[in-house]
C-alpha positions in Angstrom: 29.4 15.6 16.3 27.7 14.0 13.3 26.5 11.0 15.6 25.2 13.4 18.4 23.2 15.4 15.9 21.6 12.2 14.5 21.0 11.3 18.2 19.4 14.8 18.7 17.2 14.5 15.7 15.8 11.0 16.9 15.1 12.5 20.3 13.4 15.8 18.6 11.3 13.2 16.5 10.4 11.2 19.6 9.4 14.5 21.5 7.1 15.6 18.3 5.4 12.3 18.6 4.7 12.4 22.2 3.5 16.1 21.7 1.0 15.1 19.0 -0.2 12.1 21.0 -0.7 13.8 24.3 -2.4 16.8 22.5 -5.6 14.7 22.6 -5.5 14.8 26.6 -6.6 18.3 26.2 -9.6 17.4 24.6 -10.4 14.6 26.8 -9.9 16.7 29.9 -12.4 19.2 28.4 -15.0 16.8 27.7 -14.8 15.0 31.1 -15.0 18.4 32.8 -17.8 19.6 30.8 -19.8 16.2 31.3 -19.0 16.3 35.0 -20.6 19.8 35.0 -23.6 18.9 33.2 -24.4 15.9 35.2 -23.8 18.0 38.3 -26.1 20.7 37.4 -29.0 18.7 35.7 -28.9 15.5 37.7 -27.5 16.8 41.0 -24.8 14.1 40.9 -21.0 14.2 41.1 -18.0 11.9 41.4 -14.9 12.3 43.0 -13.3 9.8 40.6 -14.3 12.1 37.5 -12.8 15.3 39.5 -9.6 13.4 40.0 -9.2 12.2 36.5 -9.3 15.7 35.4 -6.3 16.5 37.7 -4.7 13.4 36.5 -5.1 14.2 32.9 -4.0 17.7 33.6 -0.9 16.7 35.2 -0.1 14.3 32.5 -0.4 17.3 30.0 1.7 19.2 31.9 4.4 17.0 32.7 4.5 14.8 29.3 4.6 17.9 27.3 7.3 19.6 29.1 10.0 18.1 26.7 7.9 19.0 23.7 7.4 22.7 24.9 11.1 22.9 25.4 11.8 21.6 21.9 9.4 24.4 20.6 11.2 26.8 22.7 7.9 27.8 24.3 8.8 27.7 28.0 8.7 31.2 29.6 11.7 33.2 29.4 12.4 36.6 30.9 15.3 37.9 28.6 15.8 41.2 30.1 19.3 40.7 29.7 20.2 37.8 27.4 17.7 39.0 24.9 20.2 42.0 24.2 23.2 39.5 23.8 24.4 38.0 20.6 23.0 34.6 19.4 26.3 32.9 20.3 26.3 34.3 23.8 22.6 33.2 24.2 23.7 29.9 23.3 26.3 29.8 26.0 24.0 30.9 28.3 21.5 28.1 27.3 24.3 25.5 27.6 25.2 26.7 31.3 21.6 26.3 32.3 21.1 23.1 30.9 24.2 21.7 32.3 24.0 23.3 35.8 20.3 24.1 36.3 17.6 22.0 33.9 19.6 18.5 34.1 20.5 18.4 37.8 16.9 19.7 38.6 15.2 16.9 36.6 17.7 14.1 37.8 16.9 15.2 41.1 13.3 15.3 40.9 13.2 12.1 39.1 15.2 10.5 41.8 13.3 11.8 44.5 9.9 10.9 42.9 10.6 7.2 42.0 10.5 6.0 45.8 7.2 7.8 46.1 5.8 6.0 43.3 7.2 2.7 44.5 5.7 2.9 47.7 2.3 4.2 46.4 2.2 1.0 44.1 3.2 -1.6 46.9 0.7 -0.1 49.2 -2.0 0.1 46.5 -2.4 3.6 47.8 -6.1 5.0 47.1 -7.4 8.5 47.5 -8.8 9.5 50.6 -11.8 11.0 48.9 -15.0 8.8 48.8 -15.0 7.1 45.3 -11.5 8.4 44.5 -9.0 6.8 42.2 -5.8 4.9 43.0 -2.6 7.1 43.4 0.3 5.4 41.9 -0.5 6.2 38.2 -0.4 10.0 39.2 2.8 9.3 41.1 4.3 7.7 38.1 3.6 10.8 36.0 6.3 12.8 37.8 9.5 10.7 36.9 8.1 9.9 33.4 7.5 13.5 32.6 11.1 14.7 34.1 12.8 11.8 32.1 11.2 13.0 28.9 12.3 16.7 30.0 15.9 15.4 30.6 16.2 13.6 27.1 15.0 16.7 25.3 17.4 18.8 27.3 20.3 16.7 26.2 19.0 17.3 22.6 18.9 21.1 23.2 22.5 20.9 24.6 23.6 18.8 21.5 22.1 21.5 19.2 23.7 24.5 21.1 27.1 23.1 20.9 26.7 22.5 17.1 25.5 25.8 16.4 28.5 27.4 18.1 30.7 25.0 15.8 28.7 26.5 12.9 27.3 23.4 11.8 23.6 24.2 12.1 21.4 27.3 12.4 20.2 28.9 15.7 18.1 26.3 17.3 16.5 28.8 19.5 14.6 30.4 16.7 10.8 30.0 16.8 9.6 28.5 13.6 5.8 29.9 13.2 3.7 27.8 11.0 1.7 29.6 8.6 -1.8 31.0 9.6 -4.9 30.2 8.3 -5.2 33.6 6.8 -1.8 33.2 5.1 -2.8 29.8 3.5 -6.2 31.2 2.4 -4.1 34.1 0.8 -1.8 31.5 -1.1 -4.7 29.5 -2.2 -6.4 32.7 -3.6 -3.3 33.6 -5.6 -3.0 30.1 -7.0 -6.6 29.7 -8.0 -7.8 33.3 -8.9 -4.8 35.4 -9.2 -6.4 38.1 -6.8 -3.3 39.9 -5.9 -5.2 42.7 -4.0 -7.5 40.5 -2.0 -4.4 38.1 -1.1 -2.4 41.2 0.1 -5.4 42.5 2.3 -5.7 39.1 3.8 -2.0 38.9 4.3 -2.0 42.4 5.9 -4.8 41.5 8.2 -3.0 38.2 9.5 0.1 40.5 10.0 -1.7 43.2 12.0 -3.3 40.5 14.3 -0.1 38.7 15.1 1.6 42.0 16.0 
């Protein structure tokens, strides 16, 4: 189990790095979208290539960050029943879901999407829109994204088993980072010792989060 936990930590660090790298695609997508809109309005000019690169980047964000989102436990859950169960029961549900739903799904989609990418690459498939982009990079996003999700799924499976064995804390707990208000309150206490002001800032931050 120790070796598996080391593997899980390695996978988690890899997913963290992927997440931090591809965060920047959000900014790139916004800038391209804004530039395209400005050029269209001001110069009455538009490009299908600029439109399609937005779709490509959005797809890359969605697919490449799926594993990172799973690591952060930020995927949408509807825990009407599971939320009322114990943490151990929830861990068993996650193990069952990972083994019989998540991993089979990502393997199947990865297996089916790979030939589609190969065909697009060999045929040098290009968008049917005038001035559009080549298609195979977009086709490649799908198998890569689901491989990343599968790898993180393995890490989550290891952590759930380790939790049931009492080796690690509950991995499903969301670790909320300090807000800007809380950091400001800590700085005020450190430099000025103004307890009342710091408490007021903390109260406002908690009210906003709730």
